[in-house]
C-alpha positions in Angstrom: 0.0 0.0 0.0 1.3 3.4 -1.0 2.3 5.7 2.0 1.7 9.5 1.7 3.4 11.9 4.2 1.2 14.9 5.2 1.4 17.7 7.8 -0.8 20.5 9.0 -1.4 23.1 11.7 -3.8 23.0 14.5 -4.8 26.6 15.3 -7.2 27.6 18.1 -8.9 30.8 18.9 -9.1 32.5 22.3 -12.1 30.2 23.1 -10.2 27.0 22.4 -12.0 26.3 19.2 -10.1 24.6 16.3 -9.8 26.1 12.9 -10.9 23.7 10.1 -11.4 23.9 6.3 -14.5 22.3 4.6 -13.5 20.2 1.6 -16.2 20.1 -1.0 -15.2 18.1 -4.0 -17.1 15.4 -6.0 -15.4 12.7 -4.0 -15.2 14.2 -0.5 -17.3 16.6 1.6 -15.7 16.9 5.0 -14.2 19.2 7.6 -10.4 18.9 7.9 -7.4 20.3 9.6 -5.5 22.6 7.2 -2.5 20.9 5.7 -1.3 18.8 2.9 1.4 16.6 1.3 5.1 17.1 1.8 7.0 18.2 -1.3 10.1 16.2 -2.2 12.9 17.0 0.4 10.5 19.1 2.6 10.2 18.4 6.3 6.8 18.2 8.0 7.1 21.6 9.8 7.9 23.4 6.6 5.0 21.7 4.8 2.5 22.7 7.6 3.5 26.4 7.4 3.5 26.4 3.6 0.0 24.7 3.4 -1.5 27.3 5.7 -0.2 30.1 3.5 -1.5 28.4 0.3 -4.9 27.2 1.6 -5.9 30.0 4.0 -3.6 33.0 3.3 -2.1 33.2 6.8 1.4 33.2 8.1 1.9 31.0 11.2 4.5 30.3 13.8 4.8 26.7 15.0 4.7 26.2 18.7 5.3 22.5 18.9 4.7 19.1 17.4 1.4 17.4 18.6 2.1 14.0 17.1 1.8 11.8 14.1 -0.9 9.3 13.3 -1.9 7.2 10.3 -5.2 6.5 8.5 -6.2 4.9 5.3 -8.0 6.8 2.5 -8.6 5.8 -1.1 -6.4 2.7 -0.7 -3.4 4.7 0.6 -1.8 4.9 4.0 -1.7 8.6 5.1 0.9 9.5 7.7 -0.1 12.9 9.2 1.9 15.1 11.5 0.0 17.8 13.5 1.7 21.0 14.7 0.2 23.5 17.1 0.6 26.9 15.6 -0.4 30.6 16.0 -1.4 32.9 13.2 1.1 35.8 13.0 -0.3 37.6 9.9 -3.5 37.5 7.9 -7.1 36.4 8.5 -8.1 32.8 7.6 -10.0 32.5 4.4 -10.6 29.9 1.7 -8.1 30.4 -1.2 -8.5 27.1 -3.1 -12.2 27.4 -4.0 -12.0 24.4 -6.3 -11.3 22.3 -3.2 -12.7 24.1 -0.2 -15.9 26.1 0.3 -15.7 27.2 3.9 -13.5 27.6 6.9 -14.1 28.4 10.6 -13.4 27.7 14.2 -15.2 24.7 15.8 -15.7 23.7 19.4 -14.1 20.2 20.1 -17.4 19.0 21.7 -19.3 20.1 18.6 -16.9 18.2 16.4 -17.2 15.0 18.5 -20.9 15.1 17.9 -20.5 15.1 14.1 -17.9 12.4 13.2 -19.5 11.5 9.9 -18.8 15.1 8.7 -15.1 15.0 9.6 -12.0 13.7 7.7 -10.4 10.5 9.0 -7.4 12.7 10.1 -9.7 15.1 12.1 -11.4 12.1 13.7 -7.9 10.7 14.7 -7.1 14.1 16.1 -10.3 14.2 18.2 -9.7 10.7 19.4 -6.2 11.7 20.7 -7.7 14.7 22.5 -10.4 12.5 24.1 -7.7 10.1 25.3 -5.7 12.9 26.8 -2.8 12.3 24.4 -3.0 15.9 23.0 -3.4 19.1 24.9 -3.2 22.6 23.6 
């Protein structure tokens, strides 16, 4: 099975809500943590920062690594690294309109009540929070 390396940023607002993007493509409609695939030779932290710039038009500073988990999607093993980050410039907005149609901050309890609307990666992230493995 093919393995794909991904990385993204977990950003929270002053109320502890998590920033997510809504993917709306013919194949997938789901809320997801902003991020994407590592380019050749790129490290996960650099990818996470680049993806936030490309997807949402914000500059971020990474505070720390929150962990790495895997999931299977479309017959591929996805290896995703999460970084806790802070926005240092810009306001989050959808830039890739052919992929995403919305973005916003969501309460963790709200997300836990709608697992069918979340990406496998976001479900993994919520599971790690509920187990006490991730704190932010």
